[in-house]
Phi, psi and omega in degrees: 000134177260153181249132175237127182252130181231134181223147174282132179214117193259349183209159178273068176258122190297324180291318180292319181288322176300318178297318179295315181294321177297321176297317176306310185295322178296316180294317183285344182251013184057046175067023176214092186302331179294347171295331180260320185238102181285161177299132179064023178295152172272115185245133174248125176262110182272107180281162167257091190217057188288340179209171181280102184226157172282132181299340180293343181286339185084008184272325187238165175307134181279139182298332179292324177294317176300309184296324178298317177298315183297319180302319179288315182299325183296342175289340186247329187202153171255000184267079186236126174244138176239157174159181177203176175242085182302151186292313185232342183260159172290143181302325180296321178296321179291319179294323177295314180297328182275004181061038181254347184294327177296325178292319178302314182289318183299320185252008178055053181273152175266144179256142181308142171262103186295341181276348183272099187233163182215151176266126175243154184230160175224149174260001177249080185224156176245325183238315186231131182266329185229154185217140176265107190230172179291120183296321185298330178289311183293323184282350182291157175281328182221137171251128170254112184262120185244072179280166169260159176265110188218147165279166189210126184299327179269311191261006179076300176211140179227133178223256191281308186296314183296335179297341178281358169301336178291357170293333185275136185290126168031240185289352174298338176299322181299323177298326177301312182295325179292320182279336177242076195277015170218158188302319182294320176296320178296320179299319177295317181295321178299322179283334170298316179296315181296322176299317179296321177298312182297325182281335187254338176267121190269347183257184180290150173242116184254114182261122179232105185264135181255118174235020175306309165236120179242206184218135177233173180075225187275054175289180013260011183251209188289348176280348175284170181249125178301132185232120175276103186254342173059044177215155170227145183226142179222149176193157171275355181241107182299323183293316178296319178301314181298321179296315180294320178301318179297316179297312184295326180275004179056043172260173188269110181301330182295336181265358180275071195289329178296316178294318180296322176296317179301317180292320177299326183266010176063034178266357177212171185256123178281346181263103191242134171256122181259125176256105182152165182262101182292338179297336177296341184243020184294337180259010180272117179229122175270140173286123181285159172303147184300128175054045174300143189259154171282173177300326178299314179293320179299322178293323182295320184279009169298337183264130185305318183299322180286325176303317186285332181264346184252330193251156172293170173226162180294140176234133183258126177273108185294336179289332180264333186296134178254010175060038181281337178082007181299323180295325179290319179299318189275340188303112185299314181274005180059037178270347177270131180223166190195128175262091186297330184288337177274109185293345178263004183266145174234158175305142176216171187217159172266105190302322186293339181264356181290133181263002177060044174276339179065022175299322181298318181293323180293321189272342184298123183282349187248005186054041183266357182242128180226178178272142175290176170292147180289138176303153183302318180296323178295320178300318180294317181297320182285339175293335177263020173061053173294000000 
């Protein structure tokens, strides 16, 4: 049985959040935090910092949550590394934008070296057996995973498990989407990676999800809607945490396909003990991504022809676009193109080759990319609950 702890938390007050995180750790460690974090342990804090964003958006780890964790960890160790593997930006640029560099200096923290990588393998795989990942994460004694609670246009909802996609270096993430060009294939590959993490990291993984401010609708990037949800959730089991987060936000568990695949493959525990008052969140409802699909629909759009006649495609708002080219860099099938030298040119795409991964929408710093209107055939199909 896995334990998931949930608490109401209404503001980014460092004393209150430190108290909440300490309570999480005590409950998960049977009232002895040193059971989880040994003296002088090497700790890696895995941020949710995939792009350079303001923490007020609800897209990235909030600096107050990071500092609260560090304050507690410093009682046990000075060996703390923080980081993520952003898709297109340098990690330092992301930390500066997130107001985290002052925390790095104040507590003398080490920042991840994205070039320091190692190959890890799993024997429980469906698509990929080996992965080139950040060595410092795998080599740590303890991982503290700090995801946000967000809806996701591709994955429906992402919290703890999906945050480990950040094990993969930068633009190599785009290659994943190109090779797993439909959501179910991506879900299997994500669980291959999670399986490899569980088999190769020998210490505890402590997942602490922040939903004080989260994201709903067309997340996980700037197209999502900031949501004040007033909750934090913690567990040693990322899969169980994700399932409880979905329940608490009143989203549809049947559409949480990454988590459902994990449970089918025995990568998480279906038997969950919840520590917390769920009635405090009875009125919490997250807006789901538009027209999220059932497994039947997900299987259908594995085929390119059905993707093109059923699904929306990315549309670029030229009034908002700053011509930074981030969408072109991240596009997995390289269907997005851009003539930067032409000052009147904006990024554009070949719609028939788009795999609908929505990486461009996630990475856009200006919320300049949105979904088109759904094709008429798609509207009819979704009325019959595809």
